[in-house]
Backbone as CSV, one residue per row, in Angstrom:
resi,resn,N_x,N_y,N_z,CA_x,CA_y,CA_z,C_x,C_y,C_z
1,MET,19.885,107.933,41.831,19.263,106.711,41.340,17.799,105.990,41.699
2,ALA,17.013,105.229,41.309,15.897,105.382,41.741,15.466,103.927,42.439
3,LYS,14.937,103.901,43.197,14.557,102.692,44.313,13.825,101.540,42.856
4,GLN,14.593,100.260,42.845,13.626,98.999,42.287,12.449,99.113,43.413
5,ASN,11.156,98.436,43.224,10.172,98.168,43.758,10.804,96.226,43.822
6,VAL,10.837,95.890,44.612,11.342,94.851,44.681,10.088,93.702,45.389
7,HIS,9.877,92.546,45.419,8.861,91.694,46.012,9.302,91.221,47.483
8,PRO,7.967,91.713,48.001,7.654,91.383,50.328,8.720,90.398,50.111
9,THR,8.076,88.961,49.328,9.107,88.016,49.518,10.496,88.169,49.220
10,ILE,11.089,88.785,49.050,12.633,88.974,48.683,12.804,89.978,50.025
11,VAL,12.121,91.290,50.051,12.663,91.827,51.660,12.404,90.540,52.076
12,GLU,11.764,89.576,52.826,11.735,88.860,54.069,12.551,87.963,53.804
13,PHE,12.757,87.934,52.913,14.134,86.340,52.879,15.657,87.346,53.184
14,LYS,15.549,88.474,52.596,16.734,89.026,53.467,17.003,89.327,54.538
15,LYS,15.793,89.781,55.343,15.908,89.797,56.685,16.255,88.122,57.705
16,PHE,15.714,87.486,56.407,16.002,86.304,57.259,17.028,85.607,57.084
17,VAL,17.799,86.005,55.499,19.283,85.972,55.640,19.668,86.827,57.110
18,LYS,19.764,87.420,57.328,20.644,88.395,58.435,20.424,87.899,59.910
19,LYS,18.947,87.037,59.865,19.148,86.395,61.379,20.058,84.907,61.173
20,HIS,20.440,84.948,59.937,21.553,83.437,59.903,22.336,83.810,59.109
21,PRO,23.411,84.261,59.722,24.433,84.577,59.162,25.244,83.632,58.182
22,THR,25.185,82.138,59.363,25.987,81.350,58.567,25.366,80.263,57.213
23,LEU,24.565,80.845,56.293,23.906,80.814,55.022,24.925,81.474,54.178
24,ILE,25.354,82.666,54.396,26.447,83.746,54.152,27.478,83.078,53.985
25,ALA,28.009,82.343,54.233,29.230,80.850,54.794,28.941,80.168,53.886
26,GLU,27.580,79.403,53.729,27.619,78.185,53.264,27.584,78.624,51.766
27,VAL,27.204,79.995,50.982,26.969,79.712,50.065,28.846,80.131,49.507
28,ARG,29.122,80.866,49.845,30.283,81.622,50.046,31.473,80.277,49.383
29,ASN,31.524,78.976,50.222,31.849,77.882,50.447,31.523,77.231,49.166
30,GLY,29.929,77.165,48.842,30.358,76.612,47.793,29.158,75.298,48.438
31,LYS,28.567,75.341,49.348,27.875,74.402,49.275,26.229,74.470,49.506
32,LYS,25.927,75.598,49.202,24.447,76.176,48.430,24.547,77.284,47.497
33,THR,23.702,77.184,46.799,23.558,78.136,46.179,22.124,78.952,46.398
34,TRP,22.083,80.762,46.407,20.920,81.349,46.888,19.940,81.039,46.597
35,GLN,19.289,80.430,45.379,18.573,79.945,44.897,17.842,78.340,45.665
36,GLU,18.957,77.505,46.023,18.538,76.456,46.676,17.996,76.832,48.100
37,ILE,18.886,78.213,48.790,18.100,78.421,50.217,16.885,79.042,50.191
38,TYR,16.809,80.272,48.919,15.467,80.346,48.406,14.489,79.574,48.573
39,GLU,14.596,78.384,47.630,13.410,77.837,47.540,13.164,76.225,48.948
40,ASP,14.072,76.604,49.780,13.581,76.280,51.248,13.385,76.602,51.837
41,TRP,13.052,78.114,52.001,13.153,79.149,52.768,11.491,79.099,52.694
42,TYR,11.770,79.179,51.188,9.878,79.259,50.570,8.578,78.087,51.171
43,LEU,9.522,77.302,50.762,8.632,75.837,51.244,8.669,75.501,52.559
44,LEU,9.794,75.342,53.396,9.812,75.184,54.858,9.375,76.409,55.498
45,GLY,9.638,77.093,55.307,8.999,78.870,56.092,10.362,78.855,56.893
46,GLU,10.127,80.347,57.968,11.392,80.919,58.737,11.084,79.669,59.944
47,ASP,10.697,79.005,59.928,10.107,78.482,61.670,10.623,76.833,61.899
48,ASP,10.986,76.534,60.432,11.176,75.159,60.352,12.979,74.689,61.257
49,ALA,12.860,73.663,62.033,13.779,73.196,62.404,15.124,73.012,61.859
50,SER,15.388,73.179,60.565,16.252,72.629,60.097,17.436,74.198,59.884
51,TRP,16.762,75.112,60.426,17.673,76.452,60.304,17.847,77.015,61.159
52,LYS,17.739,76.449,62.511,18.697,76.279,63.505,19.610,76.656,63.468
53,LYS,20.648,75.362,62.623,21.927,75.409,62.439,22.491,76.524,61.885
54,TYR,21.067,77.072,61.007,22.235,78.564,60.614,21.829,79.797,61.424
55,SER,21.642,79.456,62.306,21.255,80.743,63.445,22.382,81.534,64.023
56,GLY,23.905,80.891,63.537,24.631,81.741,63.870,25.212,81.197,65.254
57,THR,24.675,80.858,66.073,25.448,80.729,67.825,26.841,79.733,67.830
58,GLU,26.375,79.035,66.906,27.244,77.766,67.380,28.110,78.049,66.489
59,GLU,28.598,78.822,65.164,29.077,78.546,65.066,30.331,79.942,65.158
60,LYS,29.743,80.799,65.710,30.456,82.276,66.253,31.336,81.509,67.958
61,ASN,30.569,80.248,68.528,31.330,79.287,69.268,32.517,79.131,68.783
62,GLU,32.813,78.483,67.589,33.171,78.016,66.706,35.006,78.323,66.459
63,ASN,34.152,79.870,65.722,35.096,80.851,65.701,36.003,81.268,66.798
64,LYS,35.265,81.258,68.164,36.252,81.797,68.924,36.592,80.934,69.164
65,LYS,36.914,79.453,69.171,37.118,78.697,69.816,38.242,78.581,68.574
66,GLY,38.344,78.757,67.399,39.450,78.618,65.694,40.095,79.836,66.448
67,SER,39.369,81.018,66.634,40.162,82.372,66.429,41.762,81.909,67.373
68,LYS,41.079,81.467,68.733,42.061,81.653,69.911,43.884,80.724,69.792
69,SER,43.030,79.274,68.664,43.754,78.817,68.114,44.532,79.648,66.776
70,ASP,43.805,80.225,66.160,44.777,80.663,65.321,45.249,82.227,65.814
71,ILE,45.228,82.597,66.366,46.464,83.313,67.225,47.593,82.720,67.611
72,MET,46.770,81.546,68.188,48.424,80.672,68.856,49.075,80.347,67.939
73,ASN,48.266,79.879,66.704,49.237,79.449,65.969,50.428,80.889,65.029
74,LYS,49.585,82.230,64.523,50.373,83.090,64.674,51.551,83.389,65.090
75,VAL,51.656,83.381,66.898,51.990,83.431,67.966,53.359,82.520,67.031
76,LEU,53.637,81.292,67.766,54.426,80.664,67.416,55.064,80.241,66.139
77,THR,54.471,80.652,64.837,55.043,81.002,63.768,55.776,82.398,63.992
78,SER,55.573,83.565,64.024,56.394,84.990,64.464,57.843,84.037,65.200
79,ILE,57.078,83.650,66.343,58.322,82.818,67.511,59.187,82.092,66.255
80,LYS,58.781,81.864,65.841,60.256,80.201,64.944,60.701,81.368,64.047
81,ASN,59.832,82.183,62.723,60.599,83.024,62.472,61.666,83.808,62.792
82,VAL,62.031,84.584,64.406,62.310,85.250,65.083,63.702,84.787,64.709
83,ASN,64.875,85.461,64.795,65.866,85.677,64.521,66.997,85.751,65.764
84,MET,67.286,84.770,66.813,67.601,85.115,68.053,68.667,85.701,68.475
85,ASN,69.940,86.080,66.836,70.577,86.799,67.165,70.123,88.570,66.644
86,ASP,69.525,88.671,65.939,68.727,90.140,66.206,68.367,90.216,67.735
87,VAL,67.582,89.072,68.247,66.974,89.723,68.916,68.274,90.075,70.219
88,GLN,68.588,89.739,70.461,70.614,89.359,71.263,70.693,90.905,71.165
89,GLN,71.152,91.283,69.836,71.620,92.934,69.297,70.927,93.895,69.679
90,GLN,69.290,93.646,69.845,68.701,94.849,70.231,68.115,94.670,71.950
91,ILE,68.693,93.507,72.221,68.641,94.222,73.908,70.421,94.137,74.265
92,SER,71.272,93.991,73.898,72.232,94.999,73.796,72.706,96.441,73.914
93,ASN,71.677,96.257,72.603,71.998,97.834,72.112,71.018,98.762,73.332
94,VAL,69.531,98.271,73.652,69.020,98.460,74.501,69.706,99.176,76.359
95,GLY,70.301,98.028,76.328,71.338,97.649,77.433,72.235,99.327,77.865
96,SER,72.887,99.373,76.140,73.771,100.123,75.998,73.269,101.904,76.329
97,ALA,71.897,102.111,75.499,71.344,102.856,75.970,70.920,103.508,77.353
98,ILE,70.612,102.092,78.519,69.836,102.421,79.675,71.351,102.890,79.947
99,THR,72.809,102.218,80.129,73.696,102.276,80.858,74.291,104.179,80.753
100,THR,74.116,104.061,79.204,74.443,105.853,78.492,73.494,106.236,79.608
101,ILE,72.346,106.237,79.115,71.450,107.192,80.129,71.601,107.597,81.633
102,GLN,72.050,106.020,82.233,72.425,106.327,83.934,73.852,107.384,83.984
103,GLN,74.429,107.095,83.312,75.996,107.445,82.745,75.992,109.143,82.942
104,VAL,74.971,109.761,81.848,74.880,111.276,82.400,73.875,111.816,83.071
105,ILE,72.991,110.986,83.976,72.525,111.529,85.087,73.646,111.194,86.402
106,HIS,74.164,110.411,86.211,75.059,110.319,87.316,76.417,111.536,87.040
107,GLN,76.398,112.420,86.241,77.012,113.473,85.166,77.248,114.416,86.488
108,PHE,75.174,114.555,85.339,74.517,116.120,86.401,74.717,116.133,87.760
109,LYS,74.131,114.817,88.091,73.968,114.539,89.880,75.222,114.469,90.294
110,GLY,76.404,114.029,90.079,77.614,114.131,90.099,78.016,115.949,90.813
111,ASP,77.873,116.786,89.533,78.436,118.268,89.824,77.798,118.455,90.835
112,GLY,76.151,118.444,91.295,75.699,119.034,92.200,76.083,118.743,93.709
113,GLN,76.205,117.723,93.546,76.856,116.952,95.188,78.585,116.252,95.045
114,GLN,78.808,116.471,96.289,79.824,116.043,96.755,79.987,114.048,96.221
115,SER,80.097,113.803,95.653,80.469,112.383,94.906,80.274,111.469,96.367
116,GLY,78.822,111.343,96.558,78.405,110.019,97.913,78.922,110.374,99.163
117,ALA,78.142,111.464,99.427,77.995,112.080,100.876,77.289,110.970,100.904
118,GLY,78.145,110.259,102.111,76.599,109.376,103.150,77.262,107.927,102.942
119,GLN,77.979,107.795,102.010,78.306,106.488,101.441,79.356,106.267,100.686
120,SER,79.776,104.577,101.420,81.077,103.891,101.478,81.870,104.514,99.649
121,LYS,82.859,104.070,99.259,83.497,104.080,98.062,83.274,102.828,97.371
122,ASP,82.354,101.059,98.684,82.172,100.279,97.476,81.162,100.168,96.626
123,ALA,79.982,100.819,98.107,78.926,100.976,97.511,78.939,101.983,96.030
124,GLN,79.531,102.985,96.216,79.670,103.731,95.204,80.596,103.133,93.869
125,LYS,81.030,102.660,93.949,81.550,101.420,92.682,80.683,100.726,92.208
126,ARG,79.708,99.793,92.961,78.388,98.754,93.133,78.097,99.589,92.178
127,GLN,77.600,100.951,92.604,76.171,101.621,92.107,76.550,102.002,90.469
128,GLN,77.896,102.561,90.115,78.405,102.856,88.750,78.516,101.903,87.506
129,ASN,78.596,100.702,88.321,79.253,99.365,87.614,78.165,98.556,87.446
130,HIS,76.897,98.712,88.360,75.204,98.077,87.807,74.866,98.298,86.359
131,PRO,74.509,98.480,86.051,73.680,99.206,84.735,72.302,99.664,85.445
132,PHE,71.652,98.962,86.449,70.227,98.883,87.013,70.437,99.402,88.331
133,ALA,71.142,100.697,88.787,71.102,101.005,90.071,71.208,102.086,90.478
134,PHE,69.783,102.565,89.959,69.124,103.828,90.039,67.843,103.968,91.386
135,ARG,68.553,103.985,92.195,67.807,103.939,93.557,67.995,105.391,93.982
136,LYS,66.674,105.964,94.232,66.314,107.412,95.133,65.746,107.402,96.664
137,ASP,66.095,107.831,97.119,65.429,107.672,98.715,64.663,108.904,99.001
């Protein structure tokens, strides 16, 4: 496709818009039209003080603050939508899986050693009954 010859002022205006990204948001929000912005740019010039509010730095800071609150709102909404019974069931399933894995480990470990050489029977019972009793010396 052949590149069309574009008037130099249009090219300059595009560069100007890239330097002032909040202008795009103004047009998308319906607050201004590209024609209005172009006419103001053409009449006032790039250096006019009215363009400072469109430089993007202020809105970026607002977006950062807004994005933090948006994230918190999303997290809170997700927490509200969580079914606590499902969470409890998942925790129970994970606990059961850990207990099963520990039992398998103890079975393999018990075959190679005489059950608890150097440990009292009470310590062995506590270790078997406690689901997170996997200590290794």
